[in-house]
N, C-alpha and C positions, 0 to 999 in steps of 0.2 A: 817373078817378079820380086825386087828387093825392098822390104819394108823399113824405110829410112827411121820410123817413129819406133823401132823395135830397141829396146832399152836392155834386154836380158842380157847380152855379154857386156855392157858398159858397167865400168868400175864406180862404186859411190865413193865420194870425196870424204874427207874428215870432217868437213865444215860446209857450211850453205855458201854458195859462192855469190850469194846475193847480200846476205847480211853478217855471215861468220858463225851463226847458231851451229852447235855442234849436235842437235839432237833431231828426230822427226825428219830424218833427210831420206829422200829419193832421186834418181836420175831420172832426168826428163830430157827432151828434146826441144831445140828450137830454130826457128828459120832464121837465116842471116843472109846478107847478101851475096855470101860466097859457098851457099848449101844449109846444110842441117847438121846440127852440132849436138851433143848430149853436153849435159850440166847437173851438177848436184844441188838441189835447192831445198829448202825446208819447206814445211807445209805453208807456213804465213807467206812466204815470199811467192811461192805457187799460186795461192788464192789471189794476192793483191797484183800479182804480173811483176813483181822486183825480178830483173834479169842481171846476170854480170855485165860488166862493161869491158869488153875485149877491143883491144887494137886490131887492124886488119891482118895483121902478120898471126897475131895469136889466133883470131877466128879460123884462119885458114887452116893452120896446123890442127886446131881441134876439129873443123869438118873432115879432115885427113885420118885423125885417130879414130873419130866415130865411123867413118866409112870401113876402118880395118875391123872396129866392134860388130859390125853388121856384114862382114865378109865382101866387100866391095873394094878393090884395088884403085890404085892411082889411075891408072888407064881407063877404067870404067867410069870413074868420076869426072873425068876431062873429055869424056866424050870419044874416047879411042878405042872402048871396047863394047861390049853389049851387056846392060844392066838386066835383061831377062833372064 
């Protein structure tokens, strides 16, 4: 089974996607209407729940990118393949 909250292979961005801070950054996952994506947040934004604002097209692209990070291909993400 694929763990969509696994961020070990997700790249850490250069700044917080919530506030722009440059230190104390970590990769976290978030649920969106189109699926799970990874994002870089600072400790403060993580604690208070600040999330980046993404449009539908960017959300979709980010969900697909995160799928690649955890080893899931597009067919699996769209239900055409097996997630096991």
